[in-house]
PAMITI-330186 format. One line per field, with one value per residue: residue in three letters; residue number from 1; x, y, z of N, C-alpha, C in turn. Coordinates in pm, whole numbers, plus 50000, padded with zeros to 5 digits. Atoms other than C-alpha are relative to their C-alpha. Example, Ala and Ser with C-alpha at 12.3 -4.5 7.8 and 13.67 -1.06 7.14 Angstrom:
# PAMITI-330186
residuo = ALA,SER .
num = 1,2 .
nx = 50089,49918 .
ny = 49881,49881 .
nz = 50000,49994 .
cax = 51230,51367 .
cay = 49550,49894 .
caz = 50780,50714 .
cx = 50090,49923 .
cy = 50120,50109 .
cz = 50000,50073 .
END
This chain:
# PAMITI-330186
residuo = MET,GLN,VAL,LYS,ILE,HIS,SER,LEU,LYS,PHE,ASP,ALA,ASP,GLN,LYS,LEU,GLU,GLN,PHE,ILE,GLU,SER,LYS,VAL,ASN,LYS,LEU,ASN,GLN,PHE,TYR,ASP,ASP,ILE,ILE,SER,VAL,ASP,VAL,PHE,LEU,LYS,VAL,ASP,LYS,ASP,GLN,SER,LEU,GLU,ASN,LYS,ILE,THR,GLU,ILE,LYS,LEU,LYS,ILE,SER,GLY,THR,GLU,LEU,PHE,ALA,LYS,LYS,GLN,THR,LYS,SER,PHE,GLU,GLU,SER,THR,ASP,THR,ALA,ILE,ASP,ALA,LEU,ARG,ARG,GLN,ILE,THR,LYS,PHE,LYS,GLU,LYS,GLN,ARG,GLY,LYS .
num = 1,2,3,4,5,6,7,8,9,10,11,12,13,14,15,16,17,18,19,20,21,22,23,24,25,26,27,28,29,30,31,32,33,34,35,36,37,38,39,40,41,42,43,44,45,46,47,48,49,50,51,52,53,54,55,56,57,58,59,60,61,62,63,64,65,66,67,68,69,70,71,72,73,74,75,76,77,78,79,80,81,82,83,84,85,86,87,88,89,90,91,92,93,94,95,96,97,98,99 .
nx = 50082,49922,50053,49945,50045,49986,50030,50024,49959,49910,49922,50029,49876,49981,50076,50140,50010,49989,50124,50104,49972,50031,50146,50051,49961,50089,50120,49977,50062,50141,50016,49867,49980,49991,49902,49922,50062,49954,50036,49982,50002,50024,50030,50109,50016,49898,50043,50099,49945,50007,49965,49919,50085,49939,50082,49937,50063,49956,50035,50002,50048,50142,50057,49919,50062,49948,50040,49944,50030,49937,49992,49896,49865,49997,50009,50141,50078,49960,50067,50143,50015,49970,50118,50106,49964,50016,50143,50031,49944,50087,50122,49964,49980,50133,50066,49932,50046,50141,50019 .
ny = 49905,49892,49958,49873,49970,49857,49966,49857,49924,50077,50099,50139,50077,50107,50117,49976,50007,50142,50063,49958,50062,50143,50014,49960,50102,50116,49978,50067,50132,49986,49942,49993,49884,49875,49914,49928,49980,49883,50009,49873,50011,49869,49996,49906,49953,50071,50040,50107,50134,50064,49888,50045,50021,50059,49996,50079,49987,50114,49985,50125,49973,49973,49925,49969,50037,49913,50030,49908,50050,49926,50081,49962,50016,50010,50142,50040,49933,50063,50131,49986,49946,50111,50087,49933,50009,50141,50017,49924,50075,50114,49950,49957,50121,50058,49919,50027,50131,49987,49929 .
nz = 49927,49944,49871,49951,49864,49970,49861,49999,49882,49913,50074,49961,49990,50099,49955,50035,50145,50039,49959,50094,50130,49995,49999,50131,50097,49986,50083,50129,49994,50031,50133,50060,50087,49924,50067,49900,49870,49926,49859,49932,49854,49939,49856,49979,49862,49922,49867,50012,49990,50132,50086,50114,50117,50118,50121,50106,50131,50081,50141,50075,50136,50010,49888,49883,49874,49895,49863,49899,49866,49891,49878,49904,50056,50145,50035,49990,50105,50127,50005,50027,50136,50092,49997,50077,50142,50040,50027,50121,50113,50020,50064,50134,50081,50024,50103,50126,50047,50033,50128 .
cax = 50700,50833,50789,50835,50817,50757,50786,50639,50800,51022,51281,51171,51441,51575,51404,51059,51121,51228,50917,50690,50863,50830,50457,50395,50585,50348,50068,50229,50087,49738,49793,50090,50038,50113,50290,50392,50321,50345,50349,50300,50382,50247,50230,49905,49870,50178,49995,49737,49789,49675,49868,50052,49897,49990,49848,49916,49838,49859,49873,49766,49678,49344,49294,49435,49362,49403,49401,49454,49479,49559,49680,49934,50230,50335,50370,50010,49871,50073,49935,49574,49621,49775,49478,49237,49428,49426,49045,49029,49254,49031,48720,48898,48998,48640,48511,48772,48661,48297,48351 .
cay = 49621,49956,50047,50406,50491,50855,50955,51301,51538,51266,51009,50646,50408,50127,49857,50013,50052,49686,49578,49778,49648,49286,49333,49510,49244,48978,49141,48985,48652,48787,48980,48956,49273,49537,49829,50044,50108,50441,50428,50749,50758,51046,51139,51308,51518,51419,51400,51148,50777,50647,50899,50686,50697,50472,50541,50294,50365,50057,50101,49795,49761,49925,50091,50227,50089,50290,50220,50455,50332,50505,50314,50323,50211,50222,49843,49795,50054,49898,49552,49673,49873,49567,49356,49614,49614,49234,49241,49511,49304,49001,49203,49352,49006,48880,49172,49100,48736,48843,49049 .
caz = 48932,49042,49412,49532,49902,49994,50359,50402,50656,50807,50698,50703,50821,50603,50811,50756,50382,50353,50545,50311,49997,50111,50181,49850,49656,49794,49592,49282,49401,49342,49020,48783,48581,48847,48678,48975,49341,49522,49903,50101,50473,50681,51049,51150,51467,51664,52000,51871,51940,51600,51395,51135,50788,50498,50152,49872,49507,49285,48908,48712,48349,48295,48634,48958,49303,49625,49997,50292,50651,50981,51288,51574,51360,50997,50996,51108,50867,50582,50667,50669,50346,50175,50290,50144,49814,49806,49827,49557,49328,49379,49287,48985,48860,48901,48694,48426,48405,48387,48072 .
cx = 50091,49934,50071,49941,50030,49964,49994,50032,50077,50076,49970,50132,49999,49915,49852,49980,50008,49872,49889,50021,49966,49849,49941,50032,49912,49871,50014,49940,49855,49974,50139,50030,49997,50112,50088,49918,50062,49948,50032,49984,49987,49979,49898,49992,50089,49952,49898,50067,50003,50029,50086,49909,50084,49899,50074,49918,50062,49955,50009,49941,49849,49942,50105,49922,50065,49949,50070,49957,50078,49995,50113,50141,49992,49989,49855,49916,50036,49931,49852,49975,50025,49881,49885,50029,49985,49854,49960,50051,49911,49871,50027,50016,49866,49925,50062,49951,49855,49974,49995 .
cy = 50101,50047,50128,50026,50147,50022,50152,50062,49919,49902,49861,49924,49882,49877,50012,49989,49856,49925,50031,49933,49851,49976,50031,49893,49875,50017,49936,49860,50005,50056,50025,50132,50133,50083,50072,50016,50124,49988,50135,49979,50139,49983,50111,50037,49923,49952,49885,49864,49930,50105,49961,49964,49941,50005,49924,50015,49894,50020,49863,50030,50020,50083,50031,49961,50083,49954,50097,49950,50079,49917,50054,49991,49989,49854,49953,50063,49945,49865,50014,50057,49890,49904,50060,49991,49858,49973,50073,49927,49881,50041,50041,49880,49933,50078,49973,49867,50007,50065,49906 .
cz = 50068,50130,50043,50137,50028,50146,50009,50136,50103,49910,50053,50006,49903,50035,49962,49849,49950,50034,49899,49865,50001,49998,49863,49895,50008,49919,49863,49997,49954,49861,49941,49932,50076,49938,50102,50128,50063,50143,50064,50150,50059,50150,50020,50148,50096,50138,49997,50005,49865,49894,49880,49884,49888,49887,49892,49873,49910,49857,49933,49863,50001,50111,50106,50123,50110,50135,50094,50136,50103,50127,50090,49943,49848,49955,49999,49889,49862,49984,49964,49860,49897,49996,49918,49850,49948,49966,49872,49875,49967,49929,49856,49907,49969,49893,49863,49942,49953,49867,49884 .
END
């Protein structure tokens, strides 16, 4: 699985990138055939408290899954986006079995 992290208009530190990669790699437990993952980190309205946005695009065989979350920190938004993708993967697998 190929993981690309894009931090828009700022430089993400190594610690944050390692945190995101470890969380994304845990998705392999739920679905083996993940082709690539694109993670986009954005800061929205600097004066706002919940201004950290994480968008994750997951390419798997047959479809693409997407989650976008905005919270106080990139770690929190990454966690909630990963949880949303985990639920999407579960639904996708159920549909595959139903065919």
